[in-house]
C-alpha positions, 0 to 999 in steps of 0.5 A: 917193780920191774927191777924187783922181778929181775933181781928175784931171777938173779939177773941183776948182778947175780944178787936176789937182794940187789936193791936192798943191798945197794940201798944199804951201800948208798946209806954208808956213803951218805943220807938220801943219795939212793935216788939221785946217785944210784937209781939214776945211774941204774936207770939211765946208764946201766939198763939204758946203755950197752957200754956204761961208764967205768964209774957206773959199772963200779957203782952198779955191778953187772947189770944187763943192757935192757934198751933205753926205750924202757928207761927214757926220762919222763917228761917231769924228769926232764922238766925238773932235771936235777931238782927231784929229791926222794928220801931214802926212807921212801925206798926203805918202806917200799922195799920192805913192802915188796919183801913181804911177798913171793915174786916170780915171773910165772903167770900161773898162780900157785895159790899162795896169798903172798904171791906176786906175779905179772898177772897179779899186777893186772888184778891189782890195777883193775881191782882198785881203780874206779871200775864204774867210771873207767869200765875197768874189770879184772878178767880171769885168765881162763876167760881171756884164754878162752876168748882169745883161743876162739878168736885168734885160732880162727883168724890164723886158720882162715889166713892160712887156708887162703894163703896155701889153698887148703881147707883145714877145719881146725888150726889143730889139724893144720899143726898136726900136718905141718908140711913144708907148704904150711910151715912156709905160709905160717912163718916166712916173711909175708906169711900169716904170723909175720903180718896178723894184727891183733888189737885190744881197744881197751887193753887195760893192763894187757890181759888179752894181749898176754893171752894172744901172745901165748897162742901165737907162741904155741903156733911158732913152737909147733913150726919150729919143732917140725922144721928139722924134719922137713929138709926145706932150705928156706925154712932151715935158713929162717930157723937158723936166723932165729937161733943166732939170738941168745934165746930162741924163745925170747926172740919169738916173743919179741917178734910177736910183741913188736909185729902182732900186738896193738892196744889202746886205753884211755888211762895212761897208767894202764898202758904203762902196766900193759907194757910192763907185763909184756916186758916181763913175759919176755924176761920170763923166757930166759933162764940166765942173765946172759940170754937177755937181749934189749927189750923192744920199743913198743911205745907206738904199739900201745897207746893212751887215748880214747878209742871211741872218739877220733877219726877212723879213716883219714882222707888226704883231701879232708886234711886241707883244713890244716895242711895240704893233702900233699904235705899230709901224705909226705908227713905220714910217710916220714912218721912211719919211717921214723917209727920203724927206725925207733921200733927196730933200733939197733941193740947198740942204740943208747938211751940218748939216741933213742930219746933223740929219735923219739923226740923226732917222732913226736915233733913230726906227729904232734902237729898232725894230731892237733890238725886231725883233732881240729878236723874232728871238731869241724866235723862234729860242729857241722853235725850240730853236736853240742857239749853237755855239762852236768849241773847236777845228777838230773840236769845238763846244760848244753853249749856249742862245742869248742875245740878244747872240749874235743881235746879233753876227750883225748881223741885217738885217730885210728886212721893216723896212728895205725894208718898202715893197718886201718888205711892200707889193709882195711883194719885189724885181723881181730879185736880181742877185748872185754865184752860189755858184761853189764846188761844195757837197760833202756832209759825212757827219760833220757830218750824222750828228753830229746823230743820234749822240753817237759821231760827235761824238768828236774821234777816230773811225776811218773803220771805226767811223764807217762802222759807225755810219753803216750803223746810223743809215741803217736808220732810215727818217727818217734815211735819207730826211733823208740822201738829201735832204741829198745 
């Protein structure tokens, strides 16, 4: 799908029908070779290497180097290397389906029923998964834009006022004035825009992160438009460094995606679509294939995990349950060093080098994650938390918590994964996410089950339940807990 967007912009061999034409060429060479010969070369050489082999160049044509981070081999591809077979017919059907739609990279819909743009990807994903089970809801762009504007503009304004000692009432007022002091406070290293950290803890397909990106882009644009009139050496040098890149707009968005945006979602599929939409937003910034630069590595910005289960803060002394505090401290430093190296890998880094680097990061991270999950299990056990297993719709069976119960929840340890933000800075500057749209309704039976075995019965008349409830509410502690619950 990503490649289909690219080809419609003419960025792949200057051919808007690139995939269809290459499928036809592949069939002339023999049946069912499109995946094994062509797509493998396209993914892991053409797009993933700055200097693909001469053989690959002849097969693929002129394709841009996009960075191996997007085209690293999936775990299944590594496990079954050389054994995965996909018939040409599958791609023929897929391309026929894609061909029925109008593809473009503008997020703003034109109203045509046959339109596919990055925003539609989010709509499709969040519309057709099990919304009730996963709490996934499509949020219209005007809502995400409004919520993000109200939140992010205030954060940037507060940080700006604190940094330059001003008292602007609105961000718009600051952007109208934009003297050298304000511009320096916004964009120079250590300034507001280089360090503001925005999080969507249930990012889904990335609607709120995309909206946040647009707001920060507008602030950058205002500063860039003003610098040439200020005659400030530091600001002029900063802008000149940006302009050394092939596309100024692309580089600004790339910095925002890398430095400012973070997301977590319990569904791995959602995080992949989120990354895809961020990448497409970058690609939409350029008009010619020659302006494309390698995409950023954001595997450690956007995570799959359970935002509600995990360690918010990690104290070194608590880690003694699985390692020494000194070892944890050093391992954390090494983890951050490797992630920085991966995130800011050179534009000449090959897919093999990136894969090696990512493997090194995972080798350092995995045992620490396992140890922290063990620590969480230990803390839950000390609190007397049990695992509830649904036997039917009205009854549960409890059993002592096991480590596997915690692992099944996919815990996300904030104080470890985002330690620089959570541990060192005290947290993110703003949380941008869907509010709870559904109204919470108190469940009396669920509440009073905690205090009476009678209430847990599968069949209990309303009259008997009301009697038991009245009896329980005579206890002052239970009555106060019930009032708090309401």
